[in-house]
NUSE-130396 format. One record per residue: x, y, z of N, C-alpha, C, CB in turn. Coordinates in nm, 2 decimals. Glycine has a CB too. Layout:
NUSE-130396
<pt n_xx="X" n_yy="Y" n_zz="Z" ca_xx="X" ca_yy="Y" ca_zz="Z" c_xx="X" c_yy="Y" c_zz="Z" cb_xx="X" cb_yy="Y" cb_zz="Z"/>
...
//
This chain:
NUSE-130396
<pt n_xx="0.37" n_yy="-1.34" n_zz="0.83" ca_xx="0.34" ca_yy="-1.31" ca_zz="0.69" c_xx="0.19" c_yy="-1.33" c_zz="0.66" cb_xx="0.42" cb_yy="-1.41" cb_zz="0.60"/>
<pt n_xx="0.11" n_yy="-1.35" n_zz="0.76" ca_xx="-0.03" ca_yy="-1.38" ca_zz="0.74" c_xx="-0.11" c_yy="-1.25" c_zz="0.75" cb_xx="-0.08" cb_yy="-1.47" cb_zz="0.85"/>
<pt n_xx="-0.04" n_yy="-1.13" n_zz="0.75" ca_xx="-0.11" ca_yy="-1.00" ca_zz="0.75" c_xx="-0.08" c_yy="-0.93" c_zz="0.88" cb_xx="-0.25" cb_yy="-1.02" cb_zz="0.73"/>
<pt n_xx="0.00" n_yy="-0.99" n_zz="0.97" ca_xx="0.03" ca_yy="-0.92" ca_zz="1.10" c_xx="0.11" c_yy="-0.80" c_zz="1.07" cb_xx="0.12" cb_yy="-1.02" cb_zz="1.19"/>
<pt n_xx="0.07" n_yy="-0.69" n_zz="1.13" ca_xx="0.14" ca_yy="-0.56" ca_zz="1.11" c_xx="0.25" c_yy="-0.55" c_zz="1.21" cb_xx="0.04" cb_yy="-0.44" cb_zz="1.13"/>
<pt n_xx="0.37" n_yy="-0.53" n_zz="1.16" ca_xx="0.49" ca_yy="-0.52" ca_zz="1.24" c_xx="0.51" c_yy="-0.38" c_zz="1.29" cb_xx="0.62" cb_yy="-0.57" cb_zz="1.17"/>
<pt n_xx="0.49" n_yy="-0.28" n_zz="1.21" ca_xx="0.49" ca_yy="-0.14" ca_zz="1.25" c_xx="0.42" c_yy="-0.06" c_zz="1.14" cb_xx="0.64" cb_yy="-0.09" cb_zz="1.26"/>
<pt n_xx="0.36" n_yy="0.05" n_zz="1.17" ca_xx="0.28" ca_yy="0.12" ca_zz="1.08" c_xx="0.25" c_yy="0.26" c_zz="1.13" cb_xx="0.15" cb_yy="0.05" cb_zz="1.04"/>
<pt n_xx="0.19" n_yy="0.34" n_zz="1.04" ca_xx="0.13" ca_yy="0.47" ca_zz="1.08" c_xx="-0.01" c_yy="0.44" c_zz="1.13" cb_xx="0.13" cb_yy="0.57" cb_zz="0.97"/>
<pt n_xx="-0.06" n_yy="0.54" n_zz="1.20" ca_xx="-0.19" ca_yy="0.51" ca_zz="1.27" c_xx="-0.31" c_yy="0.49" c_zz="1.18" cb_xx="-0.22" cb_yy="0.63" cb_zz="1.36"/>
<pt n_xx="-0.29" n_yy="0.53" n_zz="1.05" ca_xx="-0.41" ca_yy="0.51" ca_zz="0.96" c_xx="-0.42" c_yy="0.38" c_zz="0.88" cb_xx="-0.41" cb_yy="0.63" cb_zz="0.86"/>
<pt n_xx="-0.33" n_yy="0.29" n_zz="0.91" ca_xx="-0.34" ca_yy="0.15" ca_zz="0.85" c_xx="-0.44" c_yy="0.08" c_zz="0.93" cb_xx="-0.20" cb_yy="0.08" cb_zz="0.85"/>
<pt n_xx="-0.55" n_yy="0.04" n_zz="0.86" ca_xx="-0.66" ca_yy="-0.03" ca_zz="0.93" c_xx="-0.63" c_yy="-0.18" c_zz="0.95" cb_xx="-0.79" cb_yy="-0.02" cb_zz="0.85"/>
<pt n_xx="-0.65" n_yy="-0.26" n_zz="0.85" ca_xx="-0.63" ca_yy="-0.40" ca_zz="0.86" c_xx="-0.54" c_yy="-0.44" c_zz="0.75" cb_xx="-0.76" cb_yy="-0.48" cb_zz="0.86"/>
<pt n_xx="-0.46" n_yy="-0.55" n_zz="0.77" ca_xx="-0.39" ca_yy="-0.62" ca_zz="0.67" c_xx="-0.43" c_yy="-0.77" c_zz="0.68" cb_xx="-0.23" cb_yy="-0.60" cb_zz="0.67"/>
<pt n_xx="-0.48" n_yy="-0.82" n_zz="0.58" ca_xx="-0.52" ca_yy="-0.97" ca_zz="0.59" c_xx="-0.47" c_yy="-1.04" c_zz="0.47" cb_xx="-0.67" cb_yy="-0.98" cb_zz="0.61"/>
<pt n_xx="-0.44" n_yy="-1.17" n_zz="0.49" ca_xx="-0.40" ca_yy="-1.26" ca_zz="0.38" c_xx="-0.52" c_yy="-1.33" c_zz="0.33" cb_xx="-0.29" cb_yy="-1.36" cb_zz="0.42"/>
<pt n_xx="-0.56" n_yy="-1.32" n_zz="0.20" ca_xx="-0.67" ca_yy="-1.39" ca_zz="0.14" c_xx="-0.61" c_yy="-1.52" c_zz="0.08" cb_xx="-0.74" cb_yy="-1.30" cb_zz="0.03"/>
<pt n_xx="-0.63" n_yy="-1.63" n_zz="0.15" ca_xx="-0.58" ca_yy="-1.76" ca_zz="0.11" c_xx="-0.64" c_yy="-1.81" c_zz="-0.01" cb_xx="-0.59" cb_yy="-1.86" cb_zz="0.22"/>
<pt n_xx="-0.76" n_yy="-1.77" n_zz="-0.05" ca_xx="-0.83" ca_yy="-1.82" ca_zz="-0.17" c_xx="-0.77" c_yy="-1.75" c_zz="-0.29" cb_xx="-0.98" cb_yy="-1.79" cb_zz="-0.17"/>
<pt n_xx="-0.74" n_yy="-1.62" n_zz="-0.29" ca_xx="-0.68" ca_yy="-1.55" ca_zz="-0.40" c_xx="-0.53" c_yy="-1.52" c_zz="-0.39" cb_xx="-0.75" cb_yy="-1.42" cb_zz="-0.42"/>
<pt n_xx="-0.47" n_yy="-1.57" n_zz="-0.28" ca_xx="-0.33" ca_yy="-1.55" ca_zz="-0.25" c_xx="-0.28" c_yy="-1.41" c_zz="-0.27" cb_xx="-0.25" cb_yy="-1.64" cb_zz="-0.35"/>
<pt n_xx="-0.34" n_yy="-1.32" n_zz="-0.19" ca_xx="-0.29" ca_yy="-1.18" ca_zz="-0.19" c_xx="-0.33" c_yy="-1.12" c_zz="-0.06" cb_xx="-0.35" cb_yy="-1.10" cb_zz="-0.31"/>
<pt n_xx="-0.26" n_yy="-1.01" n_zz="-0.03" ca_xx="-0.28" ca_yy="-0.93" ca_zz="0.09" c_xx="-0.39" c_yy="-0.82" c_zz="0.06" cb_xx="-0.15" cb_yy="-0.86" cb_zz="0.15"/>
<pt n_xx="-0.48" n_yy="-0.79" n_zz="0.15" ca_xx="-0.57" ca_yy="-0.69" ca_zz="0.14" c_xx="-0.55" c_yy="-0.59" c_zz="0.25" cb_xx="-0.72" cb_yy="-0.74" cb_zz="0.15"/>
<pt n_xx="-0.52" n_yy="-0.46" n_zz="0.21" ca_xx="-0.48" ca_yy="-0.36" ca_zz="0.31" c_xx="-0.58" c_yy="-0.25" c_zz="0.31" cb_xx="-0.34" cb_yy="-0.31" cb_zz="0.28"/>
<pt n_xx="-0.64" n_yy="-0.22" n_zz="0.42" ca_xx="-0.73" ca_yy="-0.10" ca_zz="0.43" c_xx="-0.65" c_yy="0.01" c_zz="0.50" cb_xx="-0.85" cb_yy="-0.14" cb_zz="0.52"/>
<pt n_xx="-0.67" n_yy="0.13" n_zz="0.44" ca_xx="-0.61" ca_yy="0.25" ca_zz="0.49" c_xx="-0.72" c_yy="0.35" c_zz="0.53" cb_xx="-0.52" cb_yy="0.32" cb_zz="0.38"/>
<pt n_xx="-0.73" n_yy="0.38" n_zz="0.66" ca_xx="-0.84" ca_yy="0.46" ca_zz="0.71" c_xx="-0.85" c_yy="0.59" c_zz="0.64" cb_xx="-0.83" cb_yy="0.47" cb_zz="0.86"/>
<pt n_xx="-0.97" n_yy="0.63" n_zz="0.60" ca_xx="-0.99" ca_yy="0.76" ca_zz="0.54" c_xx="-0.95" c_yy="0.77" c_zz="0.39" cb_xx="-0.92" cb_yy="0.87" cb_zz="0.61"/>
<pt n_xx="-0.91" n_yy="0.65" n_zz="0.33" ca_xx="-0.86" ca_yy="0.65" ca_zz="0.19" c_xx="-0.94" c_yy="0.55" c_zz="0.12" cb_xx="-0.71" cb_yy="0.62" cb_zz="0.19"/>
<pt n_xx="-1.00" n_yy="0.59" n_zz="0.01" ca_xx="-1.06" ca_yy="0.49" ca_zz="-0.09" c_xx="-0.95" c_yy="0.47" c_zz="-0.19" cb_xx="-1.19" cb_yy="0.55" cb_zz="-0.16"/>
<pt n_xx="-0.87" n_yy="0.36" n_zz="-0.17" ca_xx="-0.75" ca_yy="0.34" ca_zz="-0.25" c_xx="-0.79" c_yy="0.31" c_zz="-0.39" cb_xx="-0.68" cb_yy="0.22" cb_zz="-0.19"/>
<pt n_xx="-0.72" n_yy="0.39" n_zz="-0.48" ca_xx="-0.73" ca_yy="0.37" ca_zz="-0.62" c_xx="-0.59" c_yy="0.38" c_zz="-0.68" cb_xx="-0.83" cb_yy="0.47" cb_zz="-0.69"/>
<pt n_xx="-0.53" n_yy="0.27" n_zz="-0.74" ca_xx="-0.39" ca_yy="0.28" ca_zz="-0.78" c_xx="-0.38" c_yy="0.37" c_zz="-0.91" cb_xx="-0.35" cb_yy="0.14" cb_zz="-0.82"/>
<pt n_xx="-0.49" n_yy="0.41" n_zz="-0.97" ca_xx="-0.47" ca_yy="0.51" ca_zz="-1.08" c_xx="-0.46" c_yy="0.65" c_zz="-1.03" cb_xx="-0.60" cb_yy="0.50" cb_zz="-1.17"/>
<pt n_xx="-0.49" n_yy="0.68" n_zz="-0.91" ca_xx="-0.48" ca_yy="0.82" ca_zz="-0.86" c_xx="-0.37" c_yy="0.84" c_zz="-0.75" cb_xx="-0.61" cb_yy="0.86" cb_zz="-0.80"/>
<pt n_xx="-0.31" n_yy="0.73" n_zz="-0.71" ca_xx="-0.21" ca_yy="0.74" ca_zz="-0.60" c_xx="-0.08" c_yy="0.67" c_zz="-0.64" cb_xx="-0.26" cb_yy="0.67" cb_zz="-0.47"/>
<pt n_xx="0.03" n_yy="0.71" n_zz="-0.59" ca_xx="0.16" ca_yy="0.64" ca_zz="-0.62" c_xx="0.19" c_yy="0.55" c_zz="-0.50" cb_xx="0.27" cb_yy="0.75" cb_zz="-0.64"/>
<pt n_xx="0.23" n_yy="0.43" n_zz="-0.53" ca_xx="0.26" ca_yy="0.33" ca_zz="-0.42" c_xx="0.39" c_yy="0.26" c_zz="-0.45" cb_xx="0.14" cb_yy="0.23" cb_zz="-0.41"/>
<pt n_xx="0.47" n_yy="0.25" n_zz="-0.35" ca_xx="0.60" ca_yy="0.18" ca_zz="-0.37" c_xx="0.59" c_yy="0.06" c_zz="-0.27" cb_xx="0.72" cb_yy="0.27" cb_zz="-0.34"/>
<pt n_xx="0.61" n_yy="-0.06" n_zz="-0.32" ca_xx="0.60" ca_yy="-0.18" ca_zz="-0.24" c_xx="0.74" c_yy="-0.25" c_zz="-0.25" cb_xx="0.49" cb_yy="-0.28" cb_zz="-0.29"/>
<pt n_xx="0.80" n_yy="-0.28" n_zz="-0.14" ca_xx="0.93" ca_yy="-0.34" ca_zz="-0.13" c_xx="0.92" c_yy="-0.47" c_zz="-0.05" cb_xx="1.03" cb_yy="-0.25" cb_zz="-0.07"/>
<pt n_xx="0.94" n_yy="-0.59" n_zz="-0.12" ca_xx="0.94" ca_yy="-0.71" ca_zz="-0.04" c_xx="1.07" c_yy="-0.72" c_zz="0.04" cb_xx="0.93" cb_yy="-0.84" cb_zz="-0.13"/>
<pt n_xx="1.07" n_yy="-0.78" n_zz="0.16" ca_xx="1.18" ca_yy="-0.80" ca_zz="0.24" c_xx="1.24" c_yy="-0.94" c_zz="0.22" cb_xx="1.15" cb_yy="-0.77" cb_zz="0.39"/>
<pt n_xx="1.29" n_yy="-0.96" n_zz="0.10" ca_xx="1.34" ca_yy="-1.09" ca_zz="0.06" c_xx="1.41" c_yy="-1.08" c_zz="-0.08" cb_xx="1.23" cb_yy="-1.20" cb_zz="0.05"/>
<pt n_xx="1.48" n_yy="-1.17" n_zz="-0.12" ca_xx="1.55" ca_yy="-1.16" ca_zz="-0.25" c_xx="1.49" c_yy="-1.27" c_zz="-0.34" cb_xx="1.70" cb_yy="-1.18" cb_zz="-0.23"/>
<pt n_xx="1.39" n_yy="-1.34" n_zz="-0.30" ca_xx="1.33" ca_yy="-1.44" ca_zz="-0.39" c_xx="1.21" c_yy="-1.41" c_zz="-0.47" cb_xx="1.31" cb_yy="-1.57" cb_zz="-0.31"/>
<pt n_xx="1.16" n_yy="-1.28" n_zz="-0.45" ca_xx="1.04" ca_yy="-1.24" ca_zz="-0.52" c_xx="1.08" c_yy="-1.18" c_zz="-0.66" cb_xx="0.96" cb_yy="-1.13" cb_zz="-0.44"/>
<pt n_xx="1.02" n_yy="-1.24" n_zz="-0.76" ca_xx="1.05" ca_yy="-1.20" ca_zz="-0.90" c_xx="0.97" c_yy="-1.08" c_zz="-0.95" cb_xx="1.03" cb_yy="-1.32" cb_zz="-1.00"/>
<pt n_xx="0.84" n_yy="-1.07" n_zz="-0.90" ca_xx="0.76" ca_yy="-0.95" ca_zz="-0.93" c_xx="0.65" c_yy="-0.93" c_zz="-0.83" cb_xx="0.70" cb_yy="-0.97" cb_zz="-1.07"/>
<pt n_xx="0.60" n_yy="-0.81" n_zz="-0.83" ca_xx="0.50" ca_yy="-0.77" ca_zz="-0.73" c_xx="0.38" c_yy="-0.72" c_zz="-0.82" cb_xx="0.55" cb_yy="-0.66" cb_zz="-0.63"/>
<pt n_xx="0.27" n_yy="-0.77" n_zz="-0.78" ca_xx="0.14" ca_yy="-0.72" ca_zz="-0.85" c_xx="0.06" c_yy="-0.64" c_zz="-0.74" cb_xx="0.06" cb_yy="-0.84" cb_zz="-0.91"/>
<pt n_xx="0.01" n_yy="-0.53" n_zz="-0.78" ca_xx="-0.07" ca_yy="-0.46" ca_zz="-0.68" c_xx="-0.18" c_yy="-0.39" c_zz="-0.76" cb_xx="0.01" cb_yy="-0.36" cb_zz="-0.60"/>
<pt n_xx="-0.29" n_yy="-0.36" n_zz="-0.69" ca_xx="-0.40" ca_yy="-0.29" ca_zz="-0.75" c_xx="-0.51" c_yy="-0.26" c_zz="-0.64" cb_xx="-0.46" cb_yy="-0.38" cb_zz="-0.86"/>
<pt n_xx="-0.63" n_yy="-0.25" n_zz="-0.69" ca_xx="-0.74" ca_yy="-0.20" ca_zz="-0.60" c_xx="-0.84" c_yy="-0.31" c_zz="-0.59" cb_xx="-0.80" cb_yy="-0.08" cb_zz="-0.66"/>
<pt n_xx="-0.89" n_yy="-0.33" n_zz="-0.47" ca_xx="-1.01" ca_yy="-0.42" ca_zz="-0.45" c_xx="-1.13" c_yy="-0.34" c_zz="-0.50" cb_xx="-1.02" cb_yy="-0.47" cb_zz="-0.30"/>
<pt n_xx="-1.19" n_yy="-0.38" n_zz="-0.60" ca_xx="-1.29" ca_yy="-0.30" ca_zz="-0.67" c_xx="-1.42" c_yy="-0.28" c_zz="-0.58" cb_xx="-1.33" cb_yy="-0.36" cb_zz="-0.80"/>
<pt n_xx="-1.44" n_yy="-0.37" n_zz="-0.49" ca_xx="-1.56" ca_yy="-0.36" ca_zz="-0.41" c_xx="-1.54" c_yy="-0.27" c_zz="-0.29" cb_xx="-1.60" cb_yy="-0.50" cb_zz="-0.36"/>
<pt n_xx="-1.43" n_yy="-0.28" n_zz="-0.22" ca_xx="-1.41" ca_yy="-0.21" ca_zz="-0.10" c_xx="-1.30" c_yy="-0.10" c_zz="-0.11" cb_xx="-1.37" cb_yy="-0.30" cb_zz="0.01"/>
<pt n_xx="-1.24" n_yy="-0.08" n_zz="-0.23" ca_xx="-1.14" ca_yy="0.02" ca_zz="-0.25" c_xx="-1.02" c_yy="0.01" c_zz="-0.15" cb_xx="-1.20" cb_yy="0.16" cb_zz="-0.24"/>
<pt n_xx="-0.97" n_yy="-0.11" n_zz="-0.15" ca_xx="-0.85" ca_yy="-0.14" ca_zz="-0.06" c_xx="-0.74" c_yy="-0.18" c_zz="-0.15" cb_xx="-0.89" cb_yy="-0.25" cb_zz="0.04"/>
<pt n_xx="-0.61" n_yy="-0.16" n_zz="-0.09" ca_xx="-0.49" ca_yy="-0.20" ca_zz="-0.17" c_xx="-0.48" c_yy="-0.35" c_zz="-0.17" cb_xx="-0.37" cb_yy="-0.13" cb_zz="-0.10"/>
<pt n_xx="-0.45" n_yy="-0.40" n_zz="-0.28" ca_xx="-0.42" ca_yy="-0.55" ca_zz="-0.30" c_xx="-0.28" c_yy="-0.56" c_zz="-0.33" cb_xx="-0.52" cb_yy="-0.61" cb_zz="-0.40"/>
<pt n_xx="-0.20" n_yy="-0.65" n_zz="-0.26" ca_xx="-0.06" ca_yy="-0.68" ca_zz="-0.29" c_xx="-0.04" c_yy="-0.83" c_zz="-0.31" cb_xx="0.03" cb_yy="-0.62" cb_zz="-0.18"/>
<pt n_xx="0.03" n_yy="-0.86" n_zz="-0.41" ca_xx="0.06" ca_yy="-1.00" ca_zz="-0.44" c_xx="0.20" c_yy="-1.02" c_zz="-0.49" cb_xx="-0.04" cb_yy="-1.06" cb_zz="-0.55"/>
<pt n_xx="0.27" n_yy="-1.12" n_zz="-0.43" ca_xx="0.41" ca_yy="-1.15" ca_zz="-0.46" c_xx="0.42" c_yy="-1.28" c_zz="-0.54" cb_xx="0.50" cb_yy="-1.15" cb_zz="-0.34"/>
<pt n_xx="0.52" n_yy="-1.28" n_zz="-0.63" ca_xx="0.53" ca_yy="-1.41" ca_zz="-0.71" c_xx="0.68" c_yy="-1.45" c_zz="-0.71" cb_xx="0.49" cb_yy="-1.39" cb_zz="-0.85"/>
<pt n_xx="0.70" n_yy="-1.58" n_zz="-0.69" ca_xx="0.83" ca_yy="-1.64" ca_zz="-0.72" c_xx="0.80" c_yy="-1.74" c_zz="-0.84" cb_xx="0.89" cb_yy="-1.72" cb_zz="-0.60"/>
<pt n_xx="0.87" n_yy="-1.72" n_zz="-0.95" ca_xx="0.84" ca_yy="-1.79" ca_zz="-1.07" c_xx="0.69" c_yy="-1.75" c_zz="-1.10" cb_xx="0.86" cb_yy="-1.94" cb_zz="-1.06"/>
<pt n_xx="0.60" n_yy="-1.85" n_zz="-1.11" ca_xx="0.46" ca_yy="-1.82" ca_zz="-1.14" c_xx="0.37" c_yy="-1.85" c_zz="-1.02" cb_xx="0.42" cb_yy="-1.91" cb_zz="-1.26"/>
<pt n_xx="0.43" n_yy="-1.86" n_zz="-0.90" ca_xx="0.36" ca_yy="-1.90" ca_zz="-0.78" c_xx="0.34" c_yy="-1.78" c_zz="-0.69" cb_xx="0.43" cb_yy="-2.01" cb_zz="-0.70"/>
<pt n_xx="0.22" n_yy="-1.75" n_zz="-0.65" ca_xx="0.19" ca_yy="-1.64" ca_zz="-0.56" c_xx="0.23" c_yy="-1.68" c_zz="-0.42" cb_xx="0.04" cb_yy="-1.60" cb_zz="-0.56"/>
<pt n_xx="0.30" n_yy="-1.60" n_zz="-0.35" ca_xx="0.36" ca_yy="-1.64" ca_zz="-0.21" c_xx="0.34" c_yy="-1.53" c_zz="-0.11" cb_xx="0.51" cb_yy="-1.67" cb_zz="-0.22"/>
<pt n_xx="0.34" n_yy="-1.57" n_zz="0.02" ca_xx="0.34" ca_yy="-1.47" ca_zz="0.13" c_xx="0.48" c_yy="-1.43" c_zz="0.15" cb_xx="0.27" cb_yy="-1.53" cb_zz="0.25"/>
<pt n_xx="0.50" n_yy="-1.30" n_zz="0.17" ca_xx="0.63" ca_yy="-1.24" ca_zz="0.21" c_xx="0.61" c_yy="-1.12" c_zz="0.29" cb_xx="0.71" cb_yy="-1.21" cb_zz="0.08"/>
<pt n_xx="0.71" n_yy="-1.09" n_zz="0.38" ca_xx="0.71" ca_yy="-0.97" ca_zz="0.45" c_xx="0.74" c_yy="-0.85" c_zz="0.35" cb_xx="0.82" cb_yy="-0.97" cb_zz="0.57"/>
<pt n_xx="0.69" n_yy="-0.73" n_zz="0.38" ca_xx="0.71" ca_yy="-0.62" ca_zz="0.29" c_xx="0.69" c_yy="-0.49" c_zz="0.36" cb_xx="0.62" cb_yy="-0.64" cb_zz="0.17"/>
<pt n_xx="0.74" n_yy="-0.39" n_zz="0.29" ca_xx="0.71" ca_yy="-0.25" ca_zz="0.33" c_xx="0.63" c_yy="-0.19" c_zz="0.22" cb_xx="0.85" cb_yy="-0.17" cb_zz="0.36"/>
<pt n_xx="0.55" n_yy="-0.08" n_zz="0.25" ca_xx="0.50" ca_yy="-0.01" ca_zz="0.14" c_xx="0.48" c_yy="0.14" c_zz="0.19" cb_xx="0.36" cb_yy="-0.07" cb_zz="0.10"/>
<pt n_xx="0.48" n_yy="0.23" n_zz="0.09" ca_xx="0.46" ca_yy="0.37" ca_zz="0.11" c_xx="0.36" c_yy="0.41" c_zz="0.00" cb_xx="0.59" cb_yy="0.45" cb_zz="0.10"/>
<pt n_xx="0.26" n_yy="0.49" n_zz="0.04" ca_xx="0.16" ca_yy="0.54" ca_zz="-0.05" c_xx="0.18" c_yy="0.69" c_zz="-0.05" cb_xx="0.02" cb_yy="0.50" cb_zz="-0.02"/>
<pt n_xx="0.19" n_yy="0.75" n_zz="-0.16" ca_xx="0.20" ca_yy="0.90" ca_zz="-0.17" c_xx="0.07" c_yy="0.96" c_zz="-0.22" cb_xx="0.32" cb_yy="0.94" cb_zz="-0.26"/>
<pt n_xx="0.02" n_yy="1.06" n_zz="-0.16" ca_xx="-0.10" ca_yy="1.13" ca_zz="-0.20" c_xx="-0.06" c_yy="1.28" c_zz="-0.20" cb_xx="-0.22" cb_yy="1.10" cb_zz="-0.11"/>
<pt n_xx="-0.08" n_yy="1.34" n_zz="-0.32" ca_xx="-0.05" ca_yy="1.48" ca_zz="-0.33" c_xx="-0.16" c_yy="1.57" c_zz="-0.28" cb_xx="-0.02" cb_yy="1.51" cb_zz="-0.48"/>
<pt n_xx="-0.13" n_yy="1.66" n_zz="-0.19" ca_xx="-0.23" ca_yy="1.75" ca_zz="-0.14" c_xx="-0.23" c_yy="1.87" c_zz="-0.24" cb_xx="-0.19" cb_yy="1.80" cb_zz="0.00"/>
<pt n_xx="-0.35" n_yy="1.89" n_zz="-0.30" ca_xx="-0.36" ca_yy="2.00" ca_zz="-0.40" c_xx="-0.37" c_yy="2.14" c_zz="-0.35" cb_xx="-0.48" cb_yy="1.97" cb_zz="-0.49"/>
<pt n_xx="-0.41" n_yy="2.15" n_zz="-0.22" ca_xx="-0.42" ca_yy="2.28" ca_zz="-0.16" c_xx="-0.29" c_yy="2.32" c_zz="-0.10" cb_xx="-0.54" cb_yy="2.29" cb_zz="-0.06"/>
<pt n_xx="-0.23" n_yy="2.43" n_zz="-0.15" ca_xx="-0.10" ca_yy="2.47" ca_zz="-0.09" c_xx="-0.12" c_yy="2.52" c_zz="0.05" cb_xx="-0.03" cb_yy="2.58" cb_zz="-0.18"/>
<pt n_xx="-0.02" n_yy="2.51" n_zz="0.13" ca_xx="-0.02" ca_yy="2.56" ca_zz="0.27" c_xx="0.08" c_yy="2.67" c_zz="0.27" cb_xx="0.02" cb_yy="2.45" cb_zz="0.37"/>
<pt n_xx="0.04" n_yy="2.79" n_zz="0.32" ca_xx="0.13" ca_yy="2.91" ca_zz="0.32" c_xx="0.19" c_yy="2.92" c_zz="0.46" cb_xx="0.05" cb_yy="3.04" cb_zz="0.29"/>
<pt n_xx="0.32" n_yy="2.92" n_zz="0.46" ca_xx="0.40" ca_yy="2.93" ca_zz="0.59" c_xx="0.50" c_yy="3.05" c_zz="0.57" cb_xx="0.47" cb_yy="2.80" cb_zz="0.62"/>
<pt n_xx="0.50" n_yy="3.15" n_zz="0.65" ca_xx="0.59" ca_yy="3.26" ca_zz="0.65" c_xx="0.61" c_yy="3.31" c_zz="0.50" cb_xx="0.73" cb_yy="3.21" cb_zz="0.69"/>
<pt n_xx="0.49" n_yy="3.34" n_zz="0.44" ca_xx="0.48" ca_yy="3.40" ca_zz="0.31" c_xx="0.53" c_yy="3.30" c_zz="0.20" cb_xx="0.56" cb_yy="3.52" cb_zz="0.31"/>
<pt n_xx="0.57" n_yy="3.18" n_zz="0.23" ca_xx="0.61" ca_yy="3.09" ca_zz="0.12" c_xx="0.50" c_yy="2.98" c_zz="0.10" cb_xx="0.74" cb_yy="3.01" cb_zz="0.16"/>
<pt n_xx="0.49" n_yy="2.94" n_zz="-0.02" ca_xx="0.39" ca_yy="2.83" ca_zz="-0.05" c_xx="0.46" c_yy="2.70" c_zz="-0.04" cb_xx="0.32" cb_yy="2.86" cb_zz="-0.19"/>
<pt n_xx="0.41" n_yy="2.61" n_zz="0.04" ca_xx="0.47" ca_yy="2.48" ca_zz="0.05" c_xx="0.36" c_yy="2.37" c_zz="0.02" cb_xx="0.51" cb_yy="2.46" cb_zz="0.20"/>
<pt n_xx="0.40" n_yy="2.28" n_zz="-0.07" ca_xx="0.31" ca_yy="2.17" ca_zz="-0.11" c_xx="0.36" c_yy="2.05" c_zz="-0.02" cb_xx="0.32" cb_yy="2.14" cb_zz="-0.26"/>
<pt n_xx="0.26" n_yy="1.98" n_zz="0.03" ca_xx="0.28" ca_yy="1.87" ca_zz="0.12" c_xx="0.25" c_yy="1.74" c_zz="0.05" cb_xx="0.20" cb_yy="1.89" cb_zz="0.25"/>
<pt n_xx="0.34" n_yy="1.64" n_zz="0.07" ca_xx="0.32" ca_yy="1.50" ca_zz="0.03" c_xx="0.29" c_yy="1.43" c_zz="0.16" cb_xx="0.44" cb_yy="1.44" cb_zz="-0.05"/>
<pt n_xx="0.18" n_yy="1.35" n_zz="0.16" ca_xx="0.14" ca_yy="1.27" ca_zz="0.28" c_xx="0.19" c_yy="1.13" c_zz="0.26" cb_xx="-0.01" cb_yy="1.28" cb_zz="0.30"/>
<pt n_xx="0.24" n_yy="1.07" n_zz="0.37" ca_xx="0.29" ca_yy="0.94" ca_zz="0.36" c_xx="0.19" c_yy="0.85" c_zz="0.45" cb_xx="0.43" cb_yy="0.92" cb_zz="0.42"/>
<pt n_xx="0.15" n_yy="0.74" n_zz="0.39" ca_xx="0.06" ca_yy="0.65" ca_zz="0.46" c_xx="0.12" c_yy="0.52" c_zz="0.47" cb_xx="-0.08" cb_yy="0.64" cb_zz="0.39"/>
//
């Protein structure tokens, strides 16, 4: 739960636990993460988390994830998926296909 990556796609850079601010910092290679422009789904692998807070590290544009039980920030195992819409359509066999990328 200290930020060790159990499995991932090749573009996940680092995951680290910031013990001062009690949150995870996730770098995604090639992505300047901004939660206002991307859709992210975060699922804790536990049943004791009451809410999840996530956002952007304003200095390095990394994903920040924080879990709470009651009012206490805690470390927990989790999954996450980030969706990024590709605005340029890809044409395949005369059909236009829009691709969603998963990170």
